[in-house]
N, C-alpha and C positions, 0 to 999 in steps of 0.2 A: 561356587563360581562354575559356570558351564565349561564343560570340556569339548573341544573341537576334534573331530576326526575328519581327516581328508581321505576322500575316496574317489570311486568313479563317478563320472557325471551321469553315465547311462549304464544300466546293468541289465543284460539279457533281453533285448528288444529286438524282434524280427518284424519288419514291416514288408507288406507286399503291395506294390505300386502298379496302378493301372497304366501310368505313363512314367516309365522308369527314368527316361531322359530328363523330364521336367522335374521329377522328385530329386534326382541327383544334383541338378542345378541348384534347387532350393537348399538341400542340405549341405552342399559344398559352401554355399554363402553363409549359412547360419553357423556351421561348425568352424568355418574359417574366422568368423567374427569372435568366436569363443576360443580361438587359438587351439583347436583340437586337431590332432594329427590324423589324417586319413590313412588307414592301414591298407586298403585294398580298393581299387576303383577300375573296374573293367566293363566290358559289354554286358555282363551278366548281373552285376551287383556293386554295391558300395558298402564298405565296412569301416566303422570307427569304433575302436575299443569293442564294446559288447553290443553295439548297434549294427544290425545287418538289414540292408534294403535290397530286395530283388524284385523282379517282375511278377505280377499276378498273372498266372496262366490258367489253363484248364485243369491243372492238378489240384490236389487237396490243399486246403488252407494250412498254414504253418502249424507244427505241433509244438513249437517253442512258446513258452509262457513268458509274458513280460514280467519284469520285476522292478522294484524301486529300492534303491540303496540310500539309506539315511545318512547324510554326511555329518549332521550335528549329533545324533544319538548313536551312530554306529550300528543301528539295527537294520535289518533287511526284512522286507515285506513283500511276498509274492502276490500278484494280483490274480484273481480267479480266471 
């Protein structure tokens, strides 16, 4: 019989947005529909659990690596 593991919806994802205001409107709507709590929402970023969205600037791309957390198997796999 399969064993179910409940875990995070999103694990270690950092998005850089060209239009932060539009991205925040989109993610607020999507995450609200999924009943996810927004941890931080200000003029510089949006954070929900391990999802972080901020503005793409002239700085270097994010050094954070995205990851996927398996809810059925309990395994974690990092993306390259």
